[in-house]
C-alpha positions as CSV (number, residue, x, y, z in Angstrom):
1,X,2.3,-0.8,0.6
2,X,4.5,-1.4,4.0
3,X,4.3,-5.3,4.6
4,X,6.5,-5.5,7.8
5,X,5.3,-3.4,10.4
6,X,6.2,-5.2,13.9
7,X,6.5,-2.8,15.1
8,X,5.1,0.0,13.1
9,X,7.6,2.2,11.9
10,X,9.3,5.6,13.8
11,X,9.8,7.5,10.7
12,X,7.0,10.0,9.7
13,X,5.1,9.4,6.3
14,X,4.5,12.8,4.7
15,X,1.0,14.2,4.5
16,X,-1.0,13.6,1.1
17,X,0.1,15.7,-1.2
18,X,-2.0,18.5,-2.9
19,X,-4.0,17.2,-6.2
20,X,-3.8,18.3,-9.9
21,X,-6.1,21.7,-10.7
22,X,-8.9,19.9,-12.0
23,X,-9.9,19.4,-8.0
24,X,-9.9,22.7,-7.0
25,X,-13.4,23.6,-8.5
26,X,-14.2,22.2,-4.9
27,X,-14.0,23.6,-1.6
28,X,-13.2,21.9,1.7
29,X,-14.6,22.5,4.2
30,X,-15.8,21.3,7.9
31,X,-19.6,20.0,7.3
32,X,-22.4,21.6,8.5
33,X,-25.7,19.3,10.3
34,X,-27.3,20.3,7.1
35,X,-25.1,18.6,4.5
36,X,-25.5,15.6,6.7
37,X,-28.5,15.0,5.2
38,X,-27.3,14.7,1.7
39,X,-24.5,12.6,2.5
40,X,-25.9,8.9,2.2
41,X,-27.1,10.0,-1.3
42,X,-23.5,10.5,-2.1
43,X,-22.0,7.7,-0.5
44,X,-24.3,5.3,-2.4
45,X,-23.6,7.3,-6.0
46,X,-19.8,6.5,-4.8
47,X,-20.2,2.8,-4.3
48,X,-21.8,2.4,-8.2
49,X,-18.2,1.9,-8.8
50,X,-17.7,-1.5,-6.7
51,X,-20.4,-2.8,-9.8
52,X,-17.2,-3.8,-12.0
53,X,-15.8,-6.3,-9.2
54,X,-18.3,-9.5,-9.7
55,X,-17.6,-10.4,-6.6
56,X,-18.3,-7.2,-4.3
57,X,-21.0,-5.7,-7.1
58,X,-23.2,-6.4,-4.5
59,X,-21.7,-3.2,-2.4
60,X,-23.6,-1.5,-5.0
61,X,-26.4,-1.3,-3.6
62,X,-25.3,-2.1,0.0
63,X,-26.1,-0.1,3.4
64,X,-24.3,3.2,4.1
65,X,-23.8,5.3,6.7
66,X,-26.8,6.9,8.4
67,X,-27.1,11.1,8.9
68,X,-27.3,10.2,12.5
69,X,-23.3,9.0,12.1
70,X,-22.6,11.6,9.8
71,X,-24.0,14.3,12.5
72,X,-21.8,12.6,15.5
73,X,-18.8,13.3,13.1
74,X,-19.8,16.8,12.5
75,X,-19.9,17.1,16.1
76,X,-16.4,16.6,16.9
77,X,-15.5,18.2,14.0
78,X,-14.3,15.5,12.1
79,X,-16.4,15.7,9.5
80,X,-15.8,17.4,5.9
81,X,-16.9,17.8,2.7
82,X,-16.2,18.7,-0.7
83,X,-18.5,21.4,-2.6
84,X,-18.8,23.3,-5.8
85,X,-19.2,26.7,-5.8
86,X,-23.0,26.0,-6.8
87,X,-23.5,24.8,-3.3
88,X,-23.9,20.9,-4.0
89,X,-21.3,18.2,-1.9
90,X,-19.4,16.1,-4.3
91,X,-17.8,14.3,-1.6
92,X,-16.9,13.8,2.2
93,X,-14.8,12.0,4.5
94,X,-16.5,10.9,7.9
95,X,-13.8,9.8,11.4
96,X,-14.2,9.5,14.3
97,X,-11.2,10.8,17.3
98,X,-10.0,7.9,19.2
99,X,-7.4,9.5,22.2
100,X,-4.5,10.5,19.9
101,X,-5.5,8.5,16.8
102,X,-8.4,9.8,14.0
103,X,-10.2,6.9,12.5
104,X,-11.1,7.2,9.0
105,X,-14.9,5.8,8.9
106,X,-16.4,6.7,5.4
107,X,-14.8,8.7,2.5
108,X,-16.8,8.6,-0.9
109,X,-16.2,11.3,-4.0
110,X,-19.5,11.1,-6.5
111,X,-18.9,9.3,-9.8
112,X,-18.9,12.2,-11.7
113,X,-16.3,13.8,-9.2
114,X,-13.9,10.8,-9.4
115,X,-10.4,11.1,-10.2
116,X,-10.0,14.7,-10.0
117,X,-7.6,14.4,-7.4
118,X,-11.2,15.4,-4.5
119,X,-10.8,12.7,-2.3
120,X,-6.5,13.1,-2.1
121,X,-7.9,17.1,-0.6
122,X,-10.6,15.6,1.3
123,X,-7.4,12.9,2.9
124,X,-5.1,16.3,3.2
125,X,-7.5,17.9,4.7
126,X,-8.5,15.1,7.7
127,X,-4.7,14.5,8.3
128,X,-4.0,18.0,8.9
129,X,-6.9,18.8,11.3
130,X,-5.1,15.6,12.9
131,X,-2.0,16.7,13.1
132,X,-3.1,20.5,14.0
133,X,-4.7,18.7,17.2
134,X,-1.6,17.3,18.9
135,X,-3.2,13.3,17.1
136,X,-0.4,10.8,16.3
137,X,-1.8,8.8,13.7
138,X,-4.5,8.0,11.0
139,X,-6.5,5.0,10.9
140,X,-8.8,3.9,8.1
141,X,-9.9,-0.3,7.4
142,X,-10.4,-0.8,3.2
143,X,-10.1,-3.2,0.6
144,X,-6.7,-4.8,0.1
145,X,-6.8,-5.2,-4.0
146,X,-9.3,-2.2,-4.9
147,X,-7.6,0.3,-6.6
148,X,-8.8,3.1,-5.1
149,X,-8.5,1.7,-1.8
150,X,-5.6,0.6,-0.3
151,X,-3.3,0.9,-3.3
152,X,-4.6,4.4,-3.2
153,X,-4.1,4.8,0.8
154,X,-0.6,3.2,0.2
155,X,0.3,5.9,-2.5
156,X,-0.4,8.5,0.1
157,X,1.9,7.1,3.1
158,X,-0.4,4.9,4.8
159,X,1.1,1.6,5.3
160,X,-1.0,-2.1,6.3
161,X,-1.1,-2.9,10.0
162,X,-0.1,-6.9,9.6
163,X,-2.2,-8.7,11.9
164,X,0.0,-9.1,14.8
165,X,0.7,-5.2,14.8
166,X,-3.9,-4.8,15.5
167,X,-4.6,-3.3,18.8
168,X,-7.9,-3.8,20.4
169,X,-9.7,-1.5,18.6
170,X,-8.8,-1.6,15.0
171,X,-8.9,-5.3,15.4
172,X,-12.9,-5.2,17.0
173,X,-13.3,-3.2,13.8
174,X,-12.7,-6.1,11.3
175,X,-14.2,-8.8,13.0
176,X,-17.3,-5.9,12.7
177,X,-16.6,-6.1,8.6
178,X,-16.3,-9.8,8.6
179,X,-19.6,-10.0,10.8
180,X,-21.4,-8.3,8.1
181,X,-20.4,-10.5,5.3
182,X,-16.4,-9.1,4.0
183,X,-13.9,-11.4,3.0
184,X,-11.3,-10.9,6.1
185,X,-9.1,-11.9,3.8
186,X,-9.6,-9.3,2.1
187,X,-9.5,-6.3,4.0
188,X,-6.7,-4.4,5.9
189,X,-6.5,-1.9,8.5
190,X,-4.5,1.1,7.4
191,X,-2.3,3.6,9.2
192,X,-0.5,7.1,8.3
193,X,1.9,8.3,11.5
194,X,2.0,12.0,11.5
195,X,4.6,14.4,12.4
196,X,4.5,16.8,15.6
197,X,3.6,20.1,15.1
198,X,6.3,22.5,15.6
199,X,5.6,24.5,18.6
200,X,7.6,27.7,18.7
201,X,8.4,28.8,22.6
202,X,8.7,32.5,23.0
203,X,12.8,33.3,24.4
């Protein structure tokens, strides 16, 4: 975890590495409109993991992203799903493009599929797509101390953005989260700087 980023580092952390073979039973693809109806239940199932943290147990039964919100991400081709060979969706990542930045709105993996690298694969697909589109950053907001939140993202190259380096968009998102009941001291914004893709120029 980066502790001092003012300004943010110019070095480009690597994209998340490919996960263990156990996760390869799922294929990663762009979500379709038909997938959107199934994503809220999947997010709710994933959120049950918060039941083990007393101060966050309320999230286990809290609100989830609506199908309409996922549909907006599908429209911009920034929603990815992990699908078993049976066709069952086991995880998703929904994001919104903001100029040169891709902001991750939500990433969830079904409890039965957690711990096998599917989240890393979804994250890798999103970061790779952002890079291919010429985007410079991937951002998100998350819990500082929950093991599968900030520590997980830090392990794949994301850095915490300190308060004095927050842009207006990220600052507003954090303020909205506090307005919805989150503890401001428990939340943070994180950012991954992407390497620009190499353009081949014919001689």
